[in-house]
DRENKOLVEX-208146 format. One line per 10 residues: number of its first residue (from 1); their letters; for each residue x, y, z of N, C-alpha, C. Coordinates in Angstrom, 2 decimals. Layout:
NUM> a> X/Y/Z/X/Y/Z/X/Y/Z  ...
This chain:
1> mqnsdymkgv> 25.56/-48.79/57.62/24.24/-48.20/57.63/23.25/-49.25/57.13  22.24/-49.48/57.91/21.21/-50.44/57.55/20.22/-49.80/56.59  19.56/-50.62/55.79/18.57/-50.09/54.85/17.52/-49.23/55.54  17.10/-49.63/56.73/16.06/-48.87/57.43/16.53/-47.48/57.79  17.86/-47.27/57.91/18.39/-45.96/58.27/18.14/-44.93/57.19  18.06/-45.36/55.95/17.88/-44.37/54.89/16.69/-44.65/54.00  15.70/-45.34/54.54/14.49/-45.61/53.76/13.82/-44.29/53.33  13.88/-43.29/54.19/13.29/-41.99/53.85/14.20/-41.16/52.98  15.51/-41.46/52.97/16.46/-40.72/52.15/17.70/-40.32/52.91  18.54/-39.55/52.24/19.76/-39.02/52.84/19.96/-37.58/52.37
11> vvdtgpllih> 20.68/-36.84/53.18/21.19/-35.53/52.78/22.64/-35.77/52.40  23.05/-35.27/51.25/24.42/-35.53/50.81/25.23/-34.23/50.79  26.44/-34.33/51.31/27.38/-33.22/51.33/28.22/-33.28/50.04  29.08/-32.31/49.87/29.85/-32.16/48.64/30.80/-33.32/48.34  31.50/-33.81/49.35/32.53/-34.84/49.14/32.04/-36.09/48.44  30.98/-36.73/48.93/30.50/-37.92/48.23/30.08/-37.64/46.78  29.53/-36.45/46.53/29.17/-36.09/45.15/30.42/-35.98/44.27  31.48/-35.38/44.80/32.72/-35.24/44.02/33.33/-36.60/43.68  33.37/-37.49/44.66/33.91/-38.83/44.42/33.07/-39.55/43.37  31.76/-39.46/43.50/30.85/-40.10/42.56/31.04/-39.53/41.15
21> aasifengrl> 31.07/-38.21/41.05/31.25/-37.57/39.73/32.60/-37.91/39.12  33.65/-37.91/39.94/34.99/-38.22/39.44/35.07/-39.65/38.90  34.30/-40.55/39.49/34.33/-41.94/39.03/33.60/-42.12/37.70  32.71/-41.20/37.38/31.93/-41.28/36.14/32.62/-40.57/34.98  33.24/-39.44/35.27/33.83/-38.61/34.22/35.06/-39.27/33.60  35.05/-39.41/32.29/36.16/-39.98/31.52/36.71/-41.26/32.15  35.80/-42.19/32.43/36.15/-43.50/32.98/36.95/-43.43/34.28  36.65/-42.48/35.11/37.28/-42.40/36.42/38.65/-41.74/36.44  38.99/-41.04/35.40/40.32/-40.42/35.31/40.61/-39.49/36.50  39.60/-38.88/37.06/39.79/-37.91/38.13/39.66/-38.50/39.53
31> lkdavtplki> 39.38/-39.78/39.64/39.10/-40.40/40.93/40.26/-40.25/41.90  41.48/-40.45/41.44/42.65/-40.31/42.32/42.70/-38.89/42.88  42.46/-37.89/42.04/42.48/-36.51/42.49/41.38/-36.23/43.52  40.28/-36.97/43.44/39.17/-36.76/44.37/39.47/-37.33/45.75  40.19/-38.44/45.83/40.40/-39.10/47.13/41.73/-38.76/47.79  42.73/-38.36/47.02/44.06/-38.08/47.60/44.02/-37.02/48.70  43.35/-35.86/48.48/43.32/-34.87/49.57/42.57/-35.35/50.81  41.78/-36.39/50.66/40.97/-36.91/51.77/41.70/-37.99/52.55  42.93/-38.31/52.12/43.75/-39.35/52.75/43.11/-40.73/52.62  42.32/-40.91/51.56/41.73/-42.21/51.27/42.69/-42.92/50.31
41> peteaknlai> 43.10/-44.15/50.64/44.05/-44.84/49.76/43.51/-44.97/48.33  44.39/-44.67/47.37/44.01/-44.76/45.97/43.51/-46.16/45.61  44.06/-47.18/46.28/43.67/-48.56/46.00/42.22/-48.83/46.36  41.65/-48.02/47.24/40.26/-48.21/47.65/39.29/-47.26/46.95  39.82/-46.35/46.15/38.99/-45.31/45.53/37.90/-45.89/44.64  38.24/-46.83/43.80/37.25/-47.38/42.87/36.12/-48.10/43.61  36.49/-48.92/44.61/35.46/-49.63/45.37/34.59/-48.67/46.19  35.20/-47.62/46.70/34.44/-46.60/47.42/33.44/-45.94/46.47  33.89/-45.60/45.29/33.01/-44.97/44.29/31.87/-45.91/43.90  32.15/-47.18/43.78/31.10/-48.17/43.46/30.09/-48.24/44.60
51> midrlfstvk> 30.59/-48.23/45.84/29.70/-48.27/46.99/28.82/-47.02/47.04  29.41/-45.85/46.76/28.63/-44.61/46.74/27.55/-44.69/45.66  27.91/-45.20/44.48/26.94/-45.34/43.40/25.80/-46.25/43.82  26.12/-47.37/44.48/25.07/-48.28/44.95/24.19/-47.62/46.00  24.81/-46.89/46.91/24.04/-46.18/47.93/23.09/-45.19/47.27  23.62/-44.40/46.34/22.79/-43.40/45.66/21.66/-44.04/44.87  21.89/-45.22/44.33/20.84/-45.87/43.54/19.84/-46.62/44.42  20.17/-46.80/45.70/19.31/-47.54/46.62/18.35/-46.64/47.40  18.83/-45.47/47.79/18.00/-44.61/48.64/16.82/-44.04/47.86  15.73/-43.80/48.57/14.52/-43.31/47.92/14.65/-41.87/47.46
61> rilvtpyvla> 15.33/-41.04/48.26/15.53/-39.65/47.83/16.85/-39.15/48.39  17.48/-38.34/47.60/18.74/-37.73/47.99/18.51/-36.22/47.99  18.72/-35.62/49.14/18.55/-34.18/49.27/19.91/-33.49/49.18  19.92/-32.37/48.51/21.12/-31.56/48.37/20.69/-30.11/48.56  21.59/-29.31/49.12/21.26/-27.89/49.31/21.92/-27.07/48.21  21.42/-25.86/47.97/22.06/-24.99/46.97/23.53/-24.71/47.30  23.85/-24.68/48.60/25.24/-24.43/49.01/26.15/-25.58/48.58  25.65/-26.80/48.67/26.42/-27.97/48.24/26.65/-27.92/46.73  25.62/-27.55/45.99/25.78/-27.48/44.53/26.81/-26.44/44.13  26.80/-25.30/44.79/27.79/-24.25/44.50/29.19/-24.73/44.87
71> efcnyaqrtf> 29.31/-25.34/46.04/30.61/-25.84/46.49/31.11/-26.95/45.57  30.20/-27.79/45.10/30.55/-28.88/44.18/31.25/-28.33/42.93  30.68/-27.33/42.34/31.26/-26.73/41.13/32.62/-26.09/41.44  32.69/-25.36/42.54/33.96/-24.73/42.93/35.04/-25.76/43.22  34.70/-26.81/43.95/35.68/-27.86/44.26/36.12/-28.59/42.99  35.19/-28.80/42.07/35.55/-29.48/40.81/36.61/-28.66/40.07  36.42/-27.37/40.06/37.41/-26.50/39.40/38.76/-26.58/40.11  38.75/-26.44/41.44/40.01/-26.40/42.19/40.66/-27.77/42.31  39.90/-28.78/42.72/40.46/-30.10/42.98/40.95/-30.77/41.70  40.18/-30.64/40.65/40.52/-31.33/39.41/41.21/-30.43/38.40
81> glkdnqlirf> 41.32/-29.15/38.71/41.97/-28.21/37.79/41.22/-28.03/36.49  39.90/-28.16/36.54/39.10/-28.05/35.32/38.85/-26.58/34.98  39.01/-26.28/33.72/38.78/-24.91/33.25/37.93/-24.93/32.00  37.15/-23.90/31.83/36.39/-23.64/30.62/35.70/-24.89/30.07  36.11/-25.36/28.90/35.44/-26.49/28.25/35.54/-27.78/29.05  36.64/-27.97/29.78/36.76/-29.17/30.62/35.69/-29.17/31.71  35.51/-28.01/32.34/34.50/-27.90/33.39/33.10/-28.10/32.81  32.87/-27.54/31.65/31.57/-27.71/31.00/31.32/-29.18/30.69  32.32/-29.89/30.17/32.17/-31.32/29.88/31.94/-32.12/31.17  32.68/-31.77/32.21/32.52/-32.44/33.51/31.09/-32.26/34.02
91> mdtytefllk> 30.61/-31.03/34.02/29.27/-30.76/34.51/28.21/-31.39/33.61  28.42/-31.37/32.30/27.48/-32.02/31.38/27.38/-33.52/31.66  28.51/-34.12/31.97/28.54/-35.56/32.27/27.72/-35.87/33.50  27.72/-34.97/34.48/27.08/-35.23/35.77/25.70/-34.60/35.91  25.30/-33.80/34.97/24.03/-33.09/35.06/22.83/-34.03/35.21  22.80/-35.11/34.46/21.67/-36.03/34.54/21.49/-36.54/35.97  22.59/-36.88/36.63/22.50/-37.34/38.01/22.05/-36.20/38.93  22.65/-35.03/38.77/22.30/-33.89/39.63/20.82/-33.55/39.52  20.25/-33.71/38.35/18.83/-33.41/38.17/17.92/-34.37/38.94  18.43/-35.55/39.29/17.65/-36.53/40.04/17.59/-36.19/41.53
101> lkewqcekde> 18.50/-35.35/41.98/18.55/-34.98/43.39/17.42/-34.01/43.72  16.94/-34.09/44.93/15.91/-33.16/45.41/16.63/-32.00/46.09  16.27/-30.80/45.70/16.90/-29.63/46.30/16.15/-29.24/47.57  16.90/-29.12/48.66/16.32/-28.74/49.95/16.69/-27.30/50.23  15.67/-26.50/50.48/15.91/-25.08/50.76/15.22/-24.68/52.04  15.77/-23.65/52.64/15.11/-23.06/53.80/15.28/-21.55/53.70  14.57/-20.84/54.52/14.69/-19.39/54.56/16.08/-19.03/55.06  16.69/-18.03/54.44/18.04/-17.65/54.82/18.12/-17.22/56.28  17.07/-16.59/56.79/17.07/-16.16/58.19/17.18/-17.37/59.13  16.47/-18.44/58.79/16.54/-19.66/59.60/17.94/-20.26/59.55
111> liafekslkl> 18.52/-20.30/58.35/19.86/-20.88/58.20/20.90/-20.04/58.94  20.79/-18.74/58.83/21.75/-17.86/59.51/21.64/-18.05/61.03  20.44/-18.15/61.54/20.25/-18.37/62.98/20.83/-19.73/63.38  20.61/-20.75/62.58/21.14/-22.08/62.84/22.67/-22.04/62.77  23.21/-21.40/61.74/24.66/-21.31/61.54/25.32/-20.56/62.69  24.71/-19.47/63.13/25.28/-18.68/64.22/25.33/-19.49/65.51  24.30/-20.28/65.76/24.27/-21.06/66.99/25.29/-22.19/66.96  25.62/-22.68/65.77/26.54/-23.81/65.66/27.94/-23.41/65.23  28.07/-22.22/64.66/29.35/-21.71/64.18/29.97/-22.60/63.11  29.16/-22.96/62.13/29.61/-23.73/60.97/29.57/-22.82/59.75
121> cftdssvafa> 30.23/-23.23/58.67/30.10/-22.49/57.42/28.69/-22.74/56.86  28.30/-21.97/55.86/26.95/-22.10/55.32/26.68/-23.47/54.71  27.66/-24.05/54.01/27.43/-25.36/53.40/27.19/-26.41/54.48  28.09/-26.46/55.48/27.93/-27.44/56.55/26.65/-27.19/57.34  26.35/-25.92/57.60/25.11/-25.60/58.31/23.89/-26.06/57.52  23.93/-25.85/56.21/22.77/-26.21/55.39/22.51/-27.71/55.40  23.55/-28.53/55.31/23.33/-29.98/55.29/22.96/-30.49/56.68  23.56/-29.92/57.73/23.19/-30.32/59.09/21.74/-29.94/59.39  21.36/-28.74/58.97/20.00/-28.26/59.18/19.00/-29.12/58.41  19.33/-29.44/57.18/18.45/-30.30/56.36/18.28/-31.67/57.01
131> skreriplit> 19.39/-32.24/57.48/19.33/-33.55/58.13/18.48/-33.50/59.39  18.66/-32.46/60.17/17.88/-32.31/61.40/16.40/-32.11/61.10  16.10/-31.23/60.17/14.70/-30.93/59.82/13.99/-32.13/59.21  14.67/-32.80/58.28/14.04/-33.92/57.55/14.12/-35.25/58.29  14.95/-35.26/59.35/15.15/-36.48/60.15/15.65/-37.64/59.30  16.64/-37.32/58.46/17.31/-38.34/57.66/18.81/-38.14/57.79  19.59/-39.21/57.59/21.03/-39.11/57.81/21.73/-38.18/56.81  22.78/-37.56/57.31/23.69/-36.77/56.50/24.86/-37.67/56.11  25.20/-37.68/54.83/26.32/-38.46/54.32/27.41/-37.48/53.90  28.62/-37.65/54.45/29.70/-36.71/54.20/31.06/-37.41/54.28
141> idgklvefck> 32.10/-36.69/53.89/33.47/-37.16/54.10/34.20/-36.26/55.08  33.47/-35.37/55.70/34.01/-34.39/56.62/33.91/-34.91/58.05  35.02/-35.41/58.58/35.03/-35.99/59.92/34.62/-35.01/61.00  35.07/-33.76/60.89/34.71/-32.76/61.89/33.22/-32.48/61.88  32.64/-32.47/60.68/31.19/-32.26/60.58/30.44/-33.43/61.19  30.92/-34.65/60.95/30.28/-35.84/61.54/30.31/-35.74/63.07  31.49/-35.45/63.61/31.61/-35.34/65.07/30.69/-34.25/65.62  30.68/-33.12/64.95/29.85/-32.01/65.41/28.37/-32.40/65.38  27.93/-32.97/64.26/26.52/-33.35/64.15/26.14/-34.36/65.23  26.97/-35.35/65.44/26.67/-36.36/66.46/26.57/-35.72/67.83
151> sqgieakhiy> 27.42/-34.72/68.10/27.36/-34.06/69.41/26.07/-33.25/69.57  25.43/-32.92/68.45/24.18/-32.15/68.46/22.94/-33.04/68.29  23.14/-34.36/68.25/22.03/-35.29/68.07/21.53/-35.38/66.64  22.35/-34.96/65.69/22.00/-35.03/64.27/22.69/-36.25/63.68  21.94/-37.12/63.02/22.53/-38.33/62.46/23.40/-37.99/61.26  24.67/-38.33/61.35/25.61/-38.09/60.27/26.52/-39.30/60.15  26.85/-39.66/58.91/27.71/-40.81/58.64/28.86/-40.40/57.74  30.06/-40.82/58.10/31.23/-40.61/57.25/31.21/-41.70/56.18  31.19/-41.28/54.93/31.02/-42.22/53.82/32.14/-43.25/53.75  33.36/-42.85/54.11/34.49/-43.78/54.02/34.61/-44.63/55.28
161> feiylgenpf> 34.74/-44.01/56.43/34.98/-44.77/57.65/33.77/-45.57/58.11  32.63/-44.92/58.24/31.48/-45.58/58.84/30.69/-46.44/57.87  30.58/-46.01/56.63/29.76/-46.78/55.69/30.62/-47.77/54.91  31.71/-47.31/54.31/32.56/-48.18/53.49/33.35/-49.17/54.35  34.07/-48.67/55.36/34.89/-49.55/56.20/34.10/-50.18/57.35  32.97/-49.59/57.70/32.17/-50.11/58.81/32.78/-49.82/60.17  33.62/-48.81/60.25/34.25/-48.42/61.51/33.56/-47.17/62.05  33.79/-46.88/63.32/33.25/-45.67/63.90/34.33/-44.96/64.71  35.20/-44.18/64.05/36.25/-43.49/64.78/35.78/-42.18/65.43  34.50/-41.90/65.33/33.98/-40.63/65.81/33.34/-40.77/67.17
171> kkpl> 33.26/-39.64/67.85/32.67/-39.60/69.18/31.20/-39.99/69.11  30.75/-40.64/70.13/29.32/-40.97/70.26/28.55/-39.70/70.58  27.26/-39.68/70.24/26.44/-38.51/70.60/26.48/-38.28/72.11  26.44/-37.03/72.49/26.47/-36.69/73.94/25.15/-36.99/74.59
């Protein structure tokens, strides 16, 4: 991704946030747990997290939807097995960063209409809709979402394959 691609900003999905947060919490203790389900080699996890941190510190604005924030907390509990005080400490560690993000919202009727036409879950619909509306790239680790967005003319980048590795295993836009 060239600098000009995200001069206006990016919409971020849950996955990149989880990897970023896992790399910060307790000196990266949770990073392996964040990348293993994604089939990302553990040997590349730290460098991927560093690249995500650089990307996040470079872009002018990072948009996140309320659905991503809810999913982020739920995934942190499930993926990392965090409970009670552990989850509170995890969220406290990441709160400062989360507060820097711009929250993107739309009317639920618009999102439901968009979701019904695309047949995506609410989280995926919300980030695709935000990317389309704001005309800025969507950053995700969800390959199916990337393929779907590209087929709809929505700019989406896979954080690992397209940005970190510089490969494009996904279908070209139709």
